[in-house]
Structure formats: structure tokens, C-alpha cells
C-alpha positions in Angstrom: -9.0 69.2 18.0 -9.0 67.2 21.1 -12.2 65.5 20.3 -10.7 64.8 16.7 -7.6 63.2 18.5 -9.9 61.0 20.6 -11.6 59.8 17.3 -8.3 59.0 15.6 -7.1 57.0 18.6 -10.2 54.8 18.4 -8.4 53.1 15.5 -4.6 53.0 16.4 -3.9 50.8 13.3 -4.8 53.8 11.2 -1.6 55.4 12.0 1.9 54.7 10.6 3.6 51.7 11.8 6.0 52.0 15.0 8.3 49.9 16.8 5.9 48.9 19.4 2.5 47.9 18.5 0.0 50.9 18.8 -2.8 48.6 19.9 -0.5 47.6 23.0 1.4 50.8 23.8 -0.7 53.5 22.2 -0.1 55.9 19.3 3.3 57.9 19.5 3.0 61.5 19.9 4.9 62.3 16.8 2.1 60.6 14.8 -0.7 62.5 16.5 1.3 65.7 15.9 1.7 65.0 12.3 -2.0 64.2 11.7 -3.0 67.4 13.6 -0.4 69.5 11.7 0.6 71.2 15.1 3.9 71.7 16.7 5.1 69.0 19.2 4.5 71.4 22.1 1.0 72.0 21.0 0.3 68.3 20.6 1.7 67.7 24.1 -0.5 70.4 25.4 -3.6 68.6 23.8 -2.6 65.2 25.2 -1.9 66.6 28.6 -5.3 68.0 28.7 -7.0 64.7 27.7 -4.8 62.7 30.1 -5.8 65.1 33.0 -9.4 64.5 32.2 -8.7 60.7 32.4 -9.6 60.2 28.7 -6.3 58.8 27.7 -3.4 57.2 29.3 0.3 57.3 28.4 3.2 54.9 28.1 6.8 56.1 27.7 8.8 54.1 25.0 12.4 55.4 24.7 12.1 59.1 24.1 8.7 59.2 22.9 5.4 59.1 24.8 2.5 57.0 23.4 -1.2 57.5 24.0 -4.3 55.3 24.1 -7.9 55.8 24.8 -9.3 54.9 28.2 -12.7 53.6 27.0 -14.4 53.2 30.4 -13.8 56.8 31.2 -15.0 57.8 27.7 -18.2 55.7 28.1 -18.7 57.3 31.6 -18.4 60.7 30.2 -20.9 59.9 27.4 -23.3 58.5 29.8 -23.0 61.7 31.9 -23.5 64.0 29.1 -26.8 62.0 28.0 -28.1 61.9 31.6 -27.6 65.6 32.1 -28.8 66.9 28.9 
């Protein structure tokens, strides 16, 4: 599911509109949760894992947290996997 979320976040405009543009602040957790079909706490756990790995960053907007990909870290991880495998 975490890999799927990273894929989804690649195109933030594919999510429903939100008050702040997703391209700027990231995608709201409620939209990620809805697409994943999981509870808010489960979605939060997924995003915490991705954030702890440095693959996403978060921005707080009001009561919601928005997430976007950290492209440099994702590219580095991909290069590491290719080099090691």
C-alpha cells in the first residue's frame, strides 16, 4: 500500500480539489485515506512510515496534514536498489 501511495502522489492533480493546491502543499491525508480505503489512523501510520524513510514531506494546513513526494530521496533509493541488486 505504501508503494501505491507513492505512485498516487506522483500526480497530485489526480486527487479531488482542495483549498490549497496539492502541487504546492501536497495531498491531504483525507484524500489518501479515501483512495486507500483504510481508516484515518491506518493512513496516518502509512504516511508516518514514508515520512520516517524520507520519501514524503508533510505540511500542516488547518487540522489536516498534506503530503508530497521527496523526489530527490526517491531517486536516491531507486539508484541504491539498482546498484545493490
